[in-house]
VEXSEDREN-127899 format. One line per field, with one value per residue: x, y, z of N, C-alpha, C in turn; residue number from 1; residue in three letters. Coordinates in steps of 0.02 Angstrom, whole numbers, padded with zeros to 5 digits. Example, Ala and Ser with C-alpha at 12.3 -4.5 7.8 and 13.67 -1.06 7.14 Angstrom:
n.u 00660, 00642 $
n.v -00284, -00112 $
n.w 00390, 00354 $
ca.u 00615, 00684 $
ca.v -00225, -00053 $
ca.w 00390, 00357 $
c.u 00660, 00645 $
c.v -00165, 00002 $
c.w 00390, 00394 $
k 1, 2 $
r ala, ser $
end
This chain:
n.u 05780, 05877, 05853, 05959, 05999, 05912, 05872, 05861, 05868, 05818, 05754, 05800, 05680, 05603, 05618, 05602, 05478, 05429, 05477, 05405, 05279, 05269, 05292, 05186, 05080, 05122, 05096, 04984, 04887, 04925, 04913, 04761, 04719, 04753, 04667, 04532, 04526, 04512, 04381, 04232, 04124, 04083, 04006, 04034, 04146, 04116, 04041, 03964, 04054, 04182, 04357, 04401, 04342, 04431, 04554, 04522, 04497, 04618, 04703, 04640, 04679, 04810, 04808, 04809, 04707, 04709, 04800, 04860, 04803, 04793, 04874, 04790, 04663, 04650, 04728, 04882, 04976, 05061, 05198, 05218, 05290, 05301, 05168, 05177, 05267, 05211, 05078, 05143, 05174, 05059, 05012, 05119, 05100, 04962, 04858, 04710, 04668, 04721, 04663, 04524, 04506, 04547, 04460, 04344, 04381, 04394, 04248, 04196, 04219, 04127, 04000, 03885, 03910, 04003, 04098, 04257, 04244, 04263, 04245, 04117, 04030 $
n.v 05976, 05885, 05803, 05734, 05694, 05606, 05451, 05303, 05168, 05025, 04937, 04771, 04733, 04783, 04739, 04602, 04596, 04629, 04552, 04441, 04476, 04483, 04333, 04280, 04336, 04333, 04184, 04162, 04277, 04306, 04182, 04162, 04291, 04279, 04183, 04234, 04323, 04244, 04203, 04195, 04259, 04408, 04393, 04279, 04304, 04338, 04236, 04129, 04018, 04059, 04086, 04220, 04248, 04142, 04215, 04338, 04296, 04215, 04338, 04415, 04340, 04375, 04501, 04616, 04718, 04777, 04860, 04996, 05004, 05003, 04889, 04884, 04876, 04766, 04793, 04800, 04889, 04949, 05062, 05178, 05160, 05030, 04991, 05042, 04955, 04845, 04870, 04898, 04788, 04704, 04782, 04736, 04601, 04566, 04691, 04713, 04655, 04701, 04832, 04801, 04732, 04829, 04948, 04871, 04843, 04984, 05031, 04921, 04983, 05063, 05163, 05094, 04974, 04898, 04798, 04732, 04601, 04568, 04461, 04403, 04324 $
n.w 05357, 05229, 05080, 05064, 05184, 05214, 05279, 05205, 05229, 05282, 05427, 05523, 05558, 05472, 05361, 05378, 05402, 05275, 05188, 05236, 05211, 05063, 05042, 05101, 05014, 04880, 04877, 04906, 04871, 04733, 04647, 04672, 04627, 04480, 04457, 04501, 04403, 04269, 04292, 04202, 04238, 04307, 04433, 04492, 04552, 04699, 04739, 04867, 04889, 04832, 04802, 04833, 04968, 05049, 05035, 05102, 05210, 05263, 05246, 05359, 05454, 05468, 05526, 05426, 05385, 05498, 05528, 05565, 05678, 05868, 05987, 06086, 06048, 05974, 05854, 05725, 05760, 05677, 05613, 05496, 05389, 05402, 05368, 05249, 05173, 05158, 05098, 04969, 04938, 04927, 04816, 04728, 04719, 04684, 04612, 04588, 04688, 04821, 04784, 04796, 04915, 05015, 04980, 05024, 05156, 05216, 05206, 05278, 05417, 05444, 05523, 05487, 05482, 05602, 05618, 05596, 05518, 05361, 05291, 05235, 05135 $
ca.u 05841, 05866, 05825, 06019, 06010, 05852, 05893, 05804, 05875, 05759, 05770, 05803, 05624, 05568, 05645, 05565, 05404, 05410, 05484, 05357, 05212, 05292, 05299, 05118, 05041, 05137, 05076, 04901, 04856, 04927, 04858, 04687, 04719, 04742, 04595, 04462, 04531, 04496, 04308, 04197, 04051, 04104, 03957, 04065, 04197, 04073, 03975, 03979, 04120, 04227, 04431, 04402, 04339, 04474, 04586, 04496, 04487, 04682, 04728, 04615, 04717, 04856, 04787, 04831, 04663, 04698, 04872, 04880, 04775, 04843, 04863, 04756, 04592, 04662, 04759, 04954, 05008, 05126, 05219, 05193, 05361, 05288, 05100, 05181, 05321, 05155, 05047, 05190, 05181, 05017, 05018, 05143, 05072, 04890, 04840, 04652, 04615, 04737, 04621, 04462, 04511, 04556, 04386, 04299, 04401, 04362, 04179, 04173, 04216, 04071, 03953, 03832, 03952, 04063, 04143, 04303, 04250, 04219, 04250, 04040, 03983 $
ca.v 05916, 05898, 05751, 05697, 05667, 05566, 05388, 05252, 05106, 04985, 04908, 04725, 04717, 04809, 04678, 04538, 04603, 04645, 04471, 04383, 04491, 04460, 04262, 04250, 04390, 04269, 04113, 04154, 04322, 04300, 04128, 04193, 04341, 04242, 04127, 04257, 04354, 04190, 04184, 04233, 04312, 04453, 04377, 04221, 04320, 04348, 04185, 04111, 03977, 04101, 04093, 04277, 04236, 04119, 04264, 04409, 04250, 04215, 04411, 04455, 04299, 04400, 04568, 04661, 04748, 04814, 04888, 05046, 05019, 04994, 04824, 04876, 04856, 04707, 04801, 04770, 04949, 04967, 05112, 05210, 05138, 04962, 04990, 05050, 04906, 04784, 04888, 04899, 04704, 04697, 04815, 04690, 04529, 04583, 04746, 04709, 04604, 04775, 04898, 04778, 04737, 04907, 04977, 04837, 04863, 05043, 05018, 04893, 05009, 05132, 05158, 05053, 04913, 04919, 04764, 04719, 04534, 04569, 04388, 04346, 04339 $
ca.w 05334, 05147, 05040, 05072, 05259, 05234, 05293, 05176, 05248, 05316, 05482, 05506, 05574, 05407, 05311, 05388, 05393, 05199, 05161, 05262, 05188, 04998, 05037, 05100, 04958, 04827, 04885, 04923, 04830, 04674, 04617, 04684, 04573, 04436, 04470, 04487, 04343, 04225, 04297, 04152, 04227, 04369, 04480, 04501, 04608, 04746, 04764, 04930, 04889, 04788, 04818, 04853, 05020, 05062, 05017, 05149, 05277, 05265, 05258, 05395, 05498, 05489, 05530, 05376, 05396, 05559, 05536, 05610, 05731, 05936, 05997, 06136, 06011, 05915, 05797, 05744, 05787, 05623, 05597, 05416, 05348, 05390, 05334, 05166, 05143, 05151, 05042, 04908, 04915, 04925, 04741, 04674, 04702, 04645, 04615, 04589, 04755, 04859, 04792, 04819, 04997, 05032, 04990, 05089, 05240, 05231, 05205, 05333, 05459, 05435, 05576, 05474, 05496, 05635, 05629, 05536, 05472, 05288, 05251, 05236, 05065 $
c.u 05828, 05862, 05905, 06047, 05944, 05868, 05833, 05833, 05822, 05784, 05775, 05722, 05579, 05554, 05614, 05507, 05381, 05413, 05422, 05286, 05213, 05272, 05224, 05077, 05067, 05117, 05001, 04865, 04865, 04904, 04789, 04672, 04706, 04691, 04526, 04470, 04501, 04414, 04250, 04134, 04075, 04062, 04000, 04125, 04163, 04031, 04014, 04055, 04176, 04286, 04430, 04397, 04391, 04530, 04574, 04505, 04567, 04722, 04712, 04666, 04770, 04874, 04796, 04774, 04653, 04786, 04888, 04841, 04808, 04830, 04820, 04674, 04613, 04698, 04863, 05001, 05072, 05130, 05203, 05219, 05320, 05245, 05121, 05217, 05252, 05105, 05081, 05174, 05126, 04993, 05061, 05115, 05008, 04856, 04771, 04611, 04674, 04693, 04540, 04479, 04518, 04507, 04335, 04324, 04374, 04279, 04159, 04185, 04178, 04045, 03901, 03854, 04019, 04121, 04187, 04305, 04204, 04226, 04176, 04035, 03923 $
c.v 05914, 05829, 05706, 05654, 05630, 05481, 05323, 05190, 05069, 04945, 04827, 04687, 04734, 04752, 04616, 04540, 04611, 04597, 04430, 04394, 04461, 04372, 04265, 04275, 04352, 04211, 04124, 04211, 04314, 04252, 04142, 04234, 04320, 04204, 04161, 04294, 04316, 04174, 04227, 04265, 04327, 04423, 04327, 04240, 04324, 04306, 04145, 04062, 04003, 04110, 04169, 04281, 04198, 04168, 04308, 04350, 04250, 04288, 04420, 04411, 04337, 04472, 04615, 04716, 04808, 04850, 04944, 05046, 04995, 04911, 04825, 04859, 04802, 04736, 04787, 04818, 04958, 05036, 05134, 05183, 05064, 04941, 05001, 04998, 04848, 04813, 04897, 04821, 04692, 04715, 04767, 04643, 04518, 04644, 04742, 04677, 04681, 04823, 04863, 04763, 04794, 04952, 04940, 04849, 04935, 05040, 04965, 04915, 05065, 05102, 05106, 04976, 04908, 04857, 04744, 04660, 04552, 04502, 04343, 04371, 04366 $
c.w 05266, 05129, 05056, 05141, 05268, 05234, 05271, 05192, 05298, 05383, 05461, 05522, 05507, 05346, 05321, 05386, 05302, 05166, 05173, 05215, 05102, 04999, 05043, 05029, 04899, 04826, 04888, 04879, 04766, 04633, 04628, 04644, 04518, 04400, 04455, 04417, 04288, 04213, 04235, 04162, 04310, 04426, 04524, 04563, 04672, 04781, 04829, 04943, 04840, 04850, 04857, 04939, 05067, 05089, 05076, 05216, 05298, 05283, 05336, 05456, 05516, 05528, 05493, 05365, 05454, 05574, 05577, 05681, 05815, 05946, 06063, 06096, 05954, 05860, 05778, 05759, 05725, 05619, 05512, 05379, 05337, 05338, 05245, 05131, 05123, 05102, 04961, 04891, 04884, 04836, 04707, 04652, 04675, 04660, 04616, 04666, 04812, 04844, 04811, 04889, 05036, 05034, 05021, 05145, 05266, 05226, 05245, 05407, 05476, 05502, 05565, 05492, 05535, 05636, 05578, 05493, 05418, 05241, 05243, 05164, 05066 $
k 1, 2, 3, 4, 5, 6, 7, 8, 9, 10, 11, 12, 13, 14, 15, 16, 17, 18, 19, 20, 21, 22, 23, 24, 25, 26, 27, 28, 29, 30, 31, 32, 33, 34, 35, 36, 37, 38, 39, 40, 41, 42, 43, 44, 45, 46, 47, 48, 49, 50, 51, 52, 53, 54, 55, 56, 57, 58, 59, 60, 61, 62, 63, 64, 65, 66, 67, 68, 69, 70, 71, 72, 73, 74, 75, 76, 77, 78, 79, 80, 81, 82, 83, 84, 85, 86, 87, 88, 89, 90, 91, 92, 93, 94, 95, 96, 97, 98, 99, 100, 101, 102, 103, 104, 105, 106, 107, 108, 109, 110, 111, 112, 113, 114, 115, 116, 117, 118, 119, 120, 121 $
r met, gly, ile, arg, glu, leu, asn, val, asp, leu, thr, glu, glu, his, val, ala, leu, arg, asp, ala, ala, arg, lys, phe, leu, glu, glu, val, trp, arg, pro, ala, ser, ile, ala, leu, asp, lys, leu, ser, asp, pro, gln, glu, val, ile, val, lys, asn, ser, ile, leu, trp, asp, val, val, arg, lys, thr, gln, glu, leu, gly, tyr, his, lys, met, pro, phe, ser, lys, ala, val, gly, gly, leu, glu, leu, asp, ile, leu, ser, met, ser, leu, ile, ser, glu, glu, met, gly, trp, ala, ala, pro, asp, leu, ala, val, ser, leu, ala, ala, ala, asp, ala, leu, ala, lys, thr, pro, glu, arg, pro, lys, trp, asp, val, ala, gln, pro $
end
């Protein structure tokens, strides 16, 4: 199949998922990212009552940290396009949080820390 035969149209479900992600990320991530960037000491970002942990908790409530996993294990079981759309919106809303939470998520799933809950300061 050549590039001309590639279907790049989004389904209604993909559009709804992308729009919901954008709304959440614009309302939650973007303001938090701006507030975190204004902190003078990087240590303030990770203190117990930092807005960062609220963002992580709210993001986890939506299940974004377990997008590719099957529903049998509590995941969202999203296809690659859905995950890409959400990831793109994360990068648009707050690239700093997108990278930070992706790294934290990856680290949280190591054998040393098998739980998904990275919302613990």
